[in-house]
All heavy atoms as a GROMACS GRO file, in nm:
protein
  462
    1MET      N    1   6.367  -1.412   0.549
    1MET     CA    2   6.382  -1.332   0.666
    1MET      C    3   6.280  -1.220   0.667
    1MET      O    4   6.252  -1.158   0.558
    1MET     CB    5   6.524  -1.271   0.671
    1MET     CG    6   6.541  -1.162   0.768
    1MET     SD    7   6.708  -1.099   0.784
    1MET     CE    8   6.770  -1.087   0.618
    2THR      N    9   6.214  -1.200   0.780
    2THR     CA   10   6.118  -1.087   0.783
    2THR      C   11   6.178  -0.977   0.865
    2THR      O   12   6.231  -0.999   0.972
    2THR     CB   13   5.992  -1.143   0.855
    2THR    OG1   14   5.939  -1.244   0.784
    2THR    CG2   15   5.884  -1.026   0.867
    3LEU      N   16   6.166  -0.857   0.811
    3LEU     CA   17   6.218  -0.738   0.879
    3LEU      C   18   6.098  -0.642   0.907
    3LEU      O   19   6.011  -0.633   0.822
    3LEU     CB   20   6.317  -0.663   0.790
    3LEU     CG   21   6.443  -0.746   0.742
    3LEU    CD1   22   6.520  -0.662   0.643
    3LEU    CD2   23   6.527  -0.782   0.860
    4GLN      N   24   6.106  -0.571   1.014
    4GLN     CA   25   6.015  -0.458   1.037
    4GLN      C   26   6.100  -0.339   1.068
    4GLN      O   27   6.173  -0.333   1.165
    4GLN     CB   28   5.921  -0.491   1.155
    4GLN     CG   29   5.814  -0.382   1.163
    4GLN     CD   30   5.708  -0.415   1.266
    4GLN    OE1   31   5.739  -0.426   1.384
    4GLN    NE2   32   5.581  -0.431   1.224
    5ILE      N   33   6.094  -0.243   0.975
    5ILE     CA   34   6.179  -0.121   0.983
    5ILE      C   35   6.088  -0.001   1.001
    5ILE      O   36   5.988   0.019   0.930
    5ILE     CB   37   6.260  -0.112   0.857
    5ILE    CG1   38   6.355  -0.231   0.847
    5ILE    CG2   39   6.343   0.018   0.856
    5ILE    CD1   40   6.432  -0.242   0.718
    6THR      N   41   6.125   0.090   1.089
    6THR     CA   42   6.058   0.218   1.111
    6THR      C   43   6.123   0.321   1.024
    6THR      O   44   6.243   0.338   1.032
    6THR     CB   45   6.058   0.259   1.255
    6THR    OG1   46   6.004   0.156   1.336
    6THR    CG2   47   5.980   0.386   1.277
    7VAL      N   48   6.036   0.387   0.944
    7VAL     CA   49   6.086   0.496   0.856
    7VAL      C   50   6.015   0.624   0.899
    7VAL      O   51   5.898   0.648   0.845
    7VAL     CB   52   6.064   0.460   0.705
    7VAL    CG1   53   6.120   0.572   0.616
    7VAL    CG2   54   6.132   0.324   0.676
    8PRO      N   55   6.069   0.702   0.984
    8PRO     CA   56   5.996   0.818   1.042
    8PRO      C   57   5.950   0.922   0.942
    8PRO      O   58   5.847   0.990   0.960
    8PRO     CB   59   6.090   0.879   1.147
    8PRO     CG   60   6.194   0.774   1.173
    8PRO     CD   61   6.196   0.684   1.050
    9ASN      N   62   6.029   0.939   0.836
    9ASN     CA   63   5.993   1.044   0.734
    9ASN      C   64   5.915   0.990   0.617
    9ASN      O   65   5.902   1.057   0.517
    9ASN     CB   66   6.111   1.125   0.696
    9ASN     CG   67   6.217   1.040   0.625
    9ASN    OD1   68   6.221   0.918   0.640
    9ASN    ND2   69   6.311   1.108   0.555
   10MET      N   70   5.852   0.866   0.628
   10MET     CA   71   5.761   0.822   0.526
   10MET      C   72   5.632   0.888   0.548
   10MET      O   73   5.563   0.860   0.653
   10MET     CB   74   5.752   0.669   0.532
   10MET     CG   75   5.649   0.608   0.434
   10MET     SD   76   5.649   0.430   0.429
   10MET     CE   77   5.628   0.381   0.599
   11ALA      N   78   5.585   0.973   0.454
   11ALA     CA   79   5.469   1.053   0.479
   11ALA      C   80   5.347   1.016   0.397
   11ALA      O   81   5.234   1.053   0.429
   11ALA     CB   82   5.502   1.201   0.463
   12CYS      N   83   5.366   0.954   0.282
   12CYS     CA   84   5.248   0.935   0.192
   12CYS      C   85   5.271   0.809   0.105
   12CYS      O   86   5.373   0.739   0.119
   12CYS     CB   87   5.235   1.053   0.102
   12CYS     SG   88   5.386   1.082  -0.006
   13SER      N   89   5.172   0.780   0.018
   13SER     CA   90   5.180   0.658  -0.062
   13SER      C   91   5.296   0.673  -0.160
   13SER      O   92   5.357   0.569  -0.193
   13SER     CB   93   5.052   0.631  -0.135
   13SER     OG   94   5.017   0.736  -0.219
   14ALA      N   95   5.332   0.788  -0.200
   14ALA     CA   96   5.444   0.804  -0.297
   14ALA      C   97   5.572   0.764  -0.224
   14ALA      O   98   5.662   0.702  -0.284
   14ALA     CB   99   5.458   0.946  -0.348
   15CYS      N  100   5.584   0.798  -0.100
   15CYS     CA  101   5.702   0.752  -0.018
   15CYS      C  102   5.703   0.603  -0.010
   15CYS      O  103   5.813   0.544  -0.026
   15CYS     CB  104   5.696   0.816   0.119
   15CYS     SG  105   5.700   0.993   0.130
   16SER      N  106   5.595   0.539   0.022
   16SER     CA  107   5.596   0.395   0.030
   16SER      C  108   5.624   0.326  -0.102
   16SER      O  109   5.695   0.228  -0.102
   16SER     CB  110   5.460   0.342   0.088
   16SER     OG  111   5.356   0.378  -0.001
   17ASP      N  112   5.587   0.388  -0.211
   17ASP     CA  113   5.617   0.339  -0.345
   17ASP      C  114   5.766   0.345  -0.371
   17ASP      O  115   5.829   0.253  -0.424
   17ASP     CB  116   5.542   0.413  -0.459
   17ASP     CG  117   5.395   0.384  -0.456
   17ASP    OD1  118   5.353   0.278  -0.394
   17ASP    OD2  119   5.321   0.452  -0.524
   18THR      N  120   5.826   0.459  -0.336
   18THR     CA  121   5.971   0.477  -0.352
   18THR      C  122   6.049   0.380  -0.269
   18THR      O  123   6.148   0.318  -0.317
   18THR     CB  124   6.009   0.625  -0.311
   18THR    OG1  125   5.938   0.717  -0.390
   18THR    CG2  126   6.160   0.646  -0.328
   19ILE      N  127   6.006   0.357  -0.145
   19ILE     CA  128   6.074   0.258  -0.057
   19ILE      C  129   6.059   0.120  -0.113
   19ILE      O  130   6.158   0.039  -0.114
   19ILE     CB  131   6.018   0.270   0.089
   19ILE    CG1  132   6.063   0.404   0.147
   19ILE    CG2  133   6.062   0.152   0.174
   19ILE    CD1  134   5.990   0.442   0.276
   20THR      N  135   5.941   0.092  -0.161
   20THR     CA  136   5.919  -0.046  -0.223
   20THR      C  137   6.011  -0.067  -0.341
   20THR      O  138   6.077  -0.169  -0.352
   20THR     CB  139   5.773  -0.057  -0.268
   20THR    OG1  140   5.687  -0.049  -0.150
   20THR    CG2  141   5.748  -0.188  -0.334
   21GLN      N  142   6.023   0.036  -0.426
   21GLN     CA  143   6.112   0.024  -0.542
   21GLN      C  144   6.260   0.006  -0.501
   21GLN      O  145   6.333  -0.066  -0.565
   21GLN     CB  146   6.094   0.141  -0.632
   21GLN     CG  147   5.959   0.145  -0.705
   21GLN     CD  148   5.935   0.275  -0.782
   21GLN    OE1  149   6.020   0.359  -0.790
   21GLN    NE2  150   5.815   0.285  -0.835
   22ALA      N  151   6.298   0.082  -0.398
   22ALA     CA  152   6.437   0.073  -0.348
   22ALA      C  153   6.473  -0.067  -0.302
   22ALA      O  154   6.580  -0.124  -0.331
   22ALA     CB  155   6.463   0.177  -0.242
   23VAL      N  156   6.379  -0.126  -0.228
   23VAL     CA  157   6.402  -0.261  -0.178
   23VAL      C  158   6.394  -0.364  -0.289
   23VAL      O  159   6.480  -0.452  -0.298
   23VAL     CB  160   6.300  -0.296  -0.070
   23VAL    CG1  161   6.320  -0.439  -0.024
   23VAL    CG2  162   6.322  -0.203   0.054
   24LYS      N  163   6.304  -0.345  -0.378
   24LYS     CA  164   6.296  -0.440  -0.499
   24LYS      C  165   6.421  -0.434  -0.587
   24LYS      O  166   6.448  -0.528  -0.657
   24LYS     CB  167   6.166  -0.415  -0.576
   24LYS     CG  168   6.040  -0.452  -0.500
   24LYS     CD  169   5.956  -0.541  -0.584
   24LYS     CE  170   5.832  -0.582  -0.509
   24LYS     NZ  171   5.815  -0.726  -0.518
   25ALA      N  172   6.487  -0.319  -0.582
   25ALA     CA  173   6.608  -0.302  -0.664
   25ALA      C  174   6.722  -0.394  -0.615
   25ALA      O  175   6.800  -0.446  -0.695
   25ALA     CB  176   6.659  -0.159  -0.658
   26ILE      N  177   6.716  -0.429  -0.484
   26ILE     CA  178   6.816  -0.526  -0.434
   26ILE      C  179   6.763  -0.668  -0.424
   26ILE      O  180   6.840  -0.760  -0.411
   26ILE     CB  181   6.875  -0.474  -0.301
   26ILE    CG1  182   6.769  -0.461  -0.194
   26ILE    CG2  183   6.951  -0.346  -0.320
   26ILE    CD1  184   6.821  -0.439  -0.056
   27ASP      N  185   6.634  -0.683  -0.410
   27ASP     CA  186   6.572  -0.816  -0.400
   27ASP      C  187   6.437  -0.808  -0.477
   27ASP      O  188   6.330  -0.775  -0.414
   27ASP     CB  189   6.549  -0.858  -0.260
   27ASP     CG  190   6.487  -0.997  -0.247
   27ASP    OD1  191   6.462  -1.060  -0.350
   27ASP    OD2  192   6.467  -1.042  -0.134
   28PRO      N  193   6.436  -0.841  -0.602
   28PRO     CA  194   6.316  -0.830  -0.685
   28PRO      C  195   6.199  -0.922  -0.633
   28PRO      O  196   6.082  -0.895  -0.658
   28PRO     CB  197   6.357  -0.876  -0.824
   28PRO     CG  198   6.504  -0.859  -0.828
   28PRO     CD  199   6.555  -0.879  -0.684
   29ASN      N  200   6.229  -1.021  -0.556
   29ASN     CA  201   6.130  -1.112  -0.502
   29ASN      C  202   6.080  -1.071  -0.364
   29ASN      O  203   5.997  -1.145  -0.304
   29ASN     CB  204   6.182  -1.255  -0.501
   29ASN     CG  205   6.214  -1.307  -0.640
   29ASN    OD1  206   6.135  -1.287  -0.730
   29ASN    ND2  207   6.328  -1.374  -0.651
   30ALA      N  208   6.125  -0.964  -0.312
   30ALA     CA  209   6.084  -0.922  -0.173
   30ALA      C  210   5.936  -0.887  -0.170
   30ALA      O  211   5.878  -0.834  -0.271
   30ALA     CB  212   6.166  -0.797  -0.134
   31GLN      N  213   5.879  -0.918  -0.058
   31GLN     CA  214   5.741  -0.880  -0.032
   31GLN      C  215   5.746  -0.766   0.063
   31GLN      O  216   5.800  -0.777   0.175
   31GLN     CB  217   5.659  -0.997   0.030
   31GLN     CG  218   5.657  -1.120  -0.062
   31GLN     CD  219   5.576  -1.097  -0.190
   31GLN    OE1  220   5.471  -1.035  -0.190
   31GLN    NE2  221   5.635  -1.132  -0.306
   32ILE      N  222   5.683  -0.651   0.026
   32ILE     CA  223   5.696  -0.528   0.102
   32ILE      C  224   5.557  -0.469   0.134
   32ILE      O  225   5.475  -0.460   0.044
   32ILE     CB  226   5.781  -0.425   0.027
   32ILE    CG1  227   5.915  -0.493  -0.004
   32ILE    CG2  228   5.793  -0.298   0.106
   32ILE    CD1  229   5.973  -0.441  -0.137
   33LYS      N  230   5.541  -0.432   0.258
   33LYS     CA  231   5.420  -0.362   0.301
   33LYS      C  232   5.464  -0.239   0.376
   33LYS      O  233   5.513  -0.248   0.489
   33LYS     CB  234   5.328  -0.452   0.387
   33LYS     CG  235   5.198  -0.386   0.426
   33LYS     CD  236   5.115  -0.478   0.508
   33LYS     CE  237   4.988  -0.409   0.554
   33LYS     NZ  238   4.915  -0.490   0.648
   34ALA      N  239   5.444  -0.122   0.315
   34ALA     CA  240   5.489   0.005   0.375
   34ALA      C  241   5.364   0.085   0.409
   34ALA      O  242   5.277   0.106   0.320
   34ALA     CB  243   5.574   0.081   0.280
   35ASP      N  244   5.351   0.121   0.538
   35ASP     CA  245   5.235   0.196   0.583
   35ASP      C  246   5.271   0.331   0.630
   35ASP      O  247   5.332   0.348   0.734
   35ASP     CB  248   5.166   0.115   0.697
   35ASP     CG  249   5.038   0.180   0.740
   35ASP    OD1  250   5.003   0.295   0.700
   35ASP    OD2  251   4.962   0.115   0.817
   36PRO      N  252   5.238   0.438   0.549
   36PRO     CA  253   5.277   0.572   0.590
   36PRO      C  254   5.216   0.618   0.725
   36PRO      O  255   5.272   0.702   0.798
   36PRO     CB  256   5.228   0.662   0.478
   36PRO     CG  257   5.210   0.570   0.367
   36PRO     CD  258   5.173   0.435   0.423
   37LYS      N  259   5.102   0.562   0.763
   37LYS     CA  260   5.037   0.605   0.886
   37LYS      C  261   5.110   0.562   1.010
   37LYS      O  262   5.125   0.632   1.105
   37LYS     CB  263   4.892   0.550   0.890
   37LYS     CG  264   4.799   0.618   0.794
   37LYS     CD  265   4.660   0.556   0.798
   37LYS     CE  266   4.570   0.618   0.692
   37LYS     NZ  267   4.439   0.564   0.691
   38THR      N  268   5.160   0.434   1.007
   38THR     CA  269   5.233   0.383   1.117
   38THR      C  270   5.384   0.398   1.108
   38THR      O  271   5.457   0.375   1.200
   38THR     CB  272   5.206   0.230   1.136
   38THR    OG1  273   5.253   0.160   1.022
   38THR    CG2  274   5.060   0.206   1.155
   39LYS      N  275   5.428   0.443   0.988
   39LYS     CA  276   5.570   0.462   0.957
   39LYS      C  277   5.650   0.327   0.959
   39LYS      O  278   5.771   0.329   0.971
   39LYS     CB  279   5.642   0.561   1.056
   39LYS     CG  280   5.561   0.686   1.082
   39LYS     CD  281   5.556   0.772   0.960
   39LYS     CE  282   5.494   0.909   0.995
   39LYS     NZ  283   5.463   0.986   0.871
   40LEU      N  284   5.575   0.216   0.946
   40LEU     CA  285   5.644   0.082   0.947
   40LEU      C  286   5.646   0.023   0.808
   40LEU      O  287   5.555   0.037   0.732
   40LEU     CB  288   5.566  -0.010   1.043
   40LEU     CG  289   5.570   0.026   1.192
   40LEU    CD1  290   5.480  -0.071   1.266
   40LEU    CD2  291   5.707   0.020   1.245
   41VAL      N  292   5.758  -0.046   0.781
   41VAL     CA  293   5.775  -0.117   0.658
   41VAL      C  294   5.804  -0.262   0.696
   41VAL      O  295   5.900  -0.292   0.766
   41VAL     CB  296   5.892  -0.063   0.572
   41VAL    CG1  297   5.901  -0.138   0.438
   41VAL    CG2  298   5.875   0.087   0.550
   42ASP      N  299   5.717  -0.350   0.655
   42ASP     CA  300   5.733  -0.495   0.678
   42ASP      C  301   5.789  -0.558   0.546
   42ASP      O  302   5.732  -0.532   0.442
   42ASP     CB  303   5.600  -0.564   0.709
   42ASP     CG  304   5.550  -0.519   0.848
   42ASP    OD1  305   5.627  -0.515   0.944
   42ASP    OD2  306   5.429  -0.488   0.858
   43ILE      N  307   5.902  -0.623   0.559
   43ILE     CA  308   5.967  -0.673   0.442
   43ILE      C  309   6.003  -0.822   0.460
   43ILE      O  310   6.061  -0.854   0.562
   43ILE     CB  311   6.097  -0.595   0.414
   43ILE    CG1  312   6.070  -0.449   0.401
   43ILE    CG2  313   6.166  -0.648   0.291
   43ILE    CD1  314   6.196  -0.360   0.408
   44GLU      N  315   5.961  -0.900   0.363
   44GLU     CA  316   5.999  -1.044   0.362
   44GLU      C  317   6.102  -1.055   0.249
   44GLU      O  318   6.071  -1.029   0.132
   44GLU     CB  319   5.878  -1.136   0.333
   44GLU     CG  320   5.913  -1.280   0.322
   44GLU     CD  321   5.960  -1.340   0.453
   44GLU    OE1  322   5.904  -1.302   0.557
   44GLU    OE2  323   6.051  -1.425   0.448
   45THR      N  324   6.229  -1.079   0.284
   45THR     CA  325   6.338  -1.074   0.183
   45THR      C  326   6.446  -1.173   0.214
   45THR      O  327   6.456  -1.215   0.329
   45THR     CB  328   6.394  -0.933   0.180
   45THR    OG1  329   6.497  -0.928   0.079
   45THR    CG2  330   6.450  -0.887   0.310
   46GLN      N  331   6.527  -1.204   0.120
   46GLN     CA  332   6.642  -1.281   0.133
   46GLN      C  333   6.769  -1.194   0.147
   46GLN      O  334   6.876  -1.246   0.170
   46GLN     CB  335   6.660  -1.377   0.012
   46GLN     CG  336   6.544  -1.477  -0.004
   46GLN     CD  337   6.529  -1.565   0.117
   46GLN    OE1  338   6.625  -1.618   0.174
   46GLN    NE2  339   6.406  -1.575   0.164
   47ALA      N  340   6.751  -1.064   0.127
   47ALA     CA  341   6.862  -0.975   0.139
   47ALA      C  342   6.897  -0.946   0.284
   47ALA      O  343   6.816  -0.963   0.373
   47ALA     CB  344   6.832  -0.836   0.067
   48ALA      N  345   7.019  -0.909   0.311
   48ALA     CA  346   7.066  -0.872   0.447
   48ALA      C  347   7.000  -0.749   0.496
   48ALA      O  348   6.971  -0.657   0.414
   48ALA     CB  349   7.212  -0.861   0.444
   49GLU      N  350   6.972  -0.747   0.630
   49GLU     CA  351   6.907  -0.629   0.690
   49GLU      C  352   6.986  -0.504   0.660
   49GLU      O  353   6.925  -0.396   0.629
   49GLU     CB  354   6.892  -0.650   0.839
   49GLU     CG  355   6.818  -0.538   0.906
   49GLU     CD  356   6.796  -0.563   1.054
   49GLU    OE1  357   6.824  -0.679   1.103
   49GLU    OE2  358   6.743  -0.476   1.122
   50ALA      N  359   7.118  -0.506   0.670
   50ALA     CA  360   7.202  -0.387   0.651
   50ALA      C  361   7.185  -0.339   0.507
   50ALA      O  362   7.179  -0.218   0.480
   50ALA     CB  363   7.342  -0.415   0.684
   51GLU      N  364   7.175  -0.434   0.416
   51GLU     CA  365   7.163  -0.396   0.272
   51GLU      C  366   7.022  -0.329   0.246
   51GLU      O  367   7.016  -0.229   0.173
   51GLU     CB  368   7.170  -0.526   0.188
   51GLU     CG  369   7.186  -0.498   0.041
   51GLU     CD  370   7.211  -0.629  -0.036
   51GLU    OE1  371   7.196  -0.743   0.017
   51GLU    OE2  372   7.238  -0.620  -0.153
   52VAL      N  373   6.922  -0.380   0.311
   52VAL     CA  374   6.785  -0.327   0.299
   52VAL      C  375   6.785  -0.183   0.352
   52VAL      O  376   6.732  -0.087   0.289
   52VAL     CB  377   6.678  -0.408   0.363
   52VAL    CG1  378   6.548  -0.341   0.372
   52VAL    CG2  379   6.668  -0.549   0.294
   53LYS      N  380   6.841  -0.170   0.472
   53LYS     CA  381   6.841  -0.038   0.538
   53LYS      C  382   6.921   0.065   0.449
   53LYS      O  383   6.881   0.181   0.441
   53LYS     CB  384   6.900  -0.048   0.677
   53LYS     CG  385   6.803  -0.114   0.773
   53LYS     CD  386   6.861  -0.115   0.918
   53LYS     CE  387   6.760  -0.171   1.018
   53LYS     NZ  388   6.814  -0.182   1.155
   54GLN      N  389   7.030   0.019   0.395
   54GLN     CA  390   7.114   0.105   0.309
   54GLN      C  391   7.032   0.151   0.188
   54GLN      O  392   7.039   0.267   0.147
   54GLN     CB  393   7.241   0.036   0.271
   54GLN     CG  394   7.338   0.127   0.191
   54GLN     CD  395   7.470   0.057   0.154
   54GLN    OE1  396   7.486  -0.060   0.190
   54GLN    NE2  397   7.561   0.135   0.106
   55ALA      N  398   6.958   0.059   0.131
   55ALA     CA  399   6.876   0.094   0.012
   55ALA      C  400   6.770   0.195   0.044
   55ALA      O  401   6.748   0.290  -0.036
   55ALA     CB  402   6.810  -0.034  -0.046
   56ILE      N  403   6.703   0.181   0.157
   56ILE     CA  404   6.603   0.280   0.201
   56ILE      C  405   6.669   0.416   0.231
   56ILE      O  406   6.616   0.518   0.188
   56ILE     CB  407   6.529   0.224   0.330
   56ILE    CG1  408   6.446   0.103   0.289
   56ILE    CG2  409   6.438   0.337   0.384
   56ILE    CD1  410   6.384   0.030   0.404
   57THR      N  411   6.786   0.414   0.296
   57THR     CA  412   6.854   0.536   0.321
   57THR      C  413   6.899   0.608   0.192
   57THR      O  414   6.884   0.727   0.175
   57THR     CB  415   6.979   0.515   0.410
   57THR    OG1  416   6.936   0.452   0.528
   57THR    CG2  417   7.053   0.638   0.440
   58ALA      N  418   6.951   0.525   0.098
   58ALA     CA  419   6.991   0.577  -0.030
   58ALA      C  420   6.873   0.639  -0.110
   58ALA      O  421   6.897   0.731  -0.193
   58ALA     CB  422   7.059   0.469  -0.115
   59ALA      N  423   6.753   0.595  -0.085
   59ALA     CA  424   6.635   0.650  -0.152
   59ALA      C  425   6.594   0.786  -0.091
   59ALA      O  426   6.498   0.844  -0.132
   59ALA     CB  427   6.519   0.548  -0.145
   60GLY      N  428   6.658   0.821   0.019
   60GLY     CA  429   6.632   0.951   0.082
   60GLY      C  430   6.553   0.944   0.209
   60GLY      O  431   6.497   1.046   0.252
   61TYR      N  432   6.538   0.827   0.268
   61TYR     CA  433   6.456   0.809   0.392
   61TYR      C  434   6.547   0.776   0.509
   61TYR      O  435   6.652   0.720   0.495
   61TYR     CB  436   6.348   0.709   0.368
   61TYR     CG  437   6.251   0.754   0.263
   61TYR    CD1  438   6.270   0.720   0.131
   61TYR    CD2  439   6.145   0.844   0.299
   61TYR    CE1  440   6.182   0.768   0.034
   61TYR    CE2  441   6.061   0.892   0.199
   61TYR     CZ  442   6.082   0.855   0.071
   61TYR     OH  443   5.996   0.901  -0.031
   62THR      N  444   6.496   0.814   0.626
   62THR     CA  445   6.566   0.782   0.752
   62THR      C  446   6.518   0.652   0.804
   62THR      O  447   6.392   0.625   0.809
   62THR     CB  448   6.539   0.892   0.851
   62THR    OG1  449   6.577   1.020   0.798
   62THR    CG2  450   6.610   0.866   0.983
   63VAL      N  451   6.608   0.569   0.848
   63VAL     CA  452   6.576   0.441   0.909
   63VAL      C  453   6.600   0.455   1.061
   63VAL      O  454   6.712   0.487   1.102
   63VAL     CB  455   6.658   0.324   0.856
   63VAL    CG1  456   6.636   0.197   0.929
   63VAL    CG2  457   6.631   0.305   0.700
   64ALA      N  458   6.498   0.426   1.138
   64ALA     CA  459   6.513   0.437   1.287
   64ALA      C  460   6.550   0.306   1.348
   64ALA      O  461   6.525   0.204   1.287
   64ALA     CB  462   6.379   0.485   1.344
   0.00000   0.00000   0.00000
């Protein structure tokens, strides 16, 4: 499943690294591309969308 999630408070590469680690914690095989400039995170994962959004939120980021 491919997800495209907007994370308005992703501001830098450290943020994208944190988001990547949060998603990988629930799906180690996930493919993640987080772009702080566009605030978009593209995720190819087998995890449920709600689970991915919860992981990003738990890492301290807002999901739009």
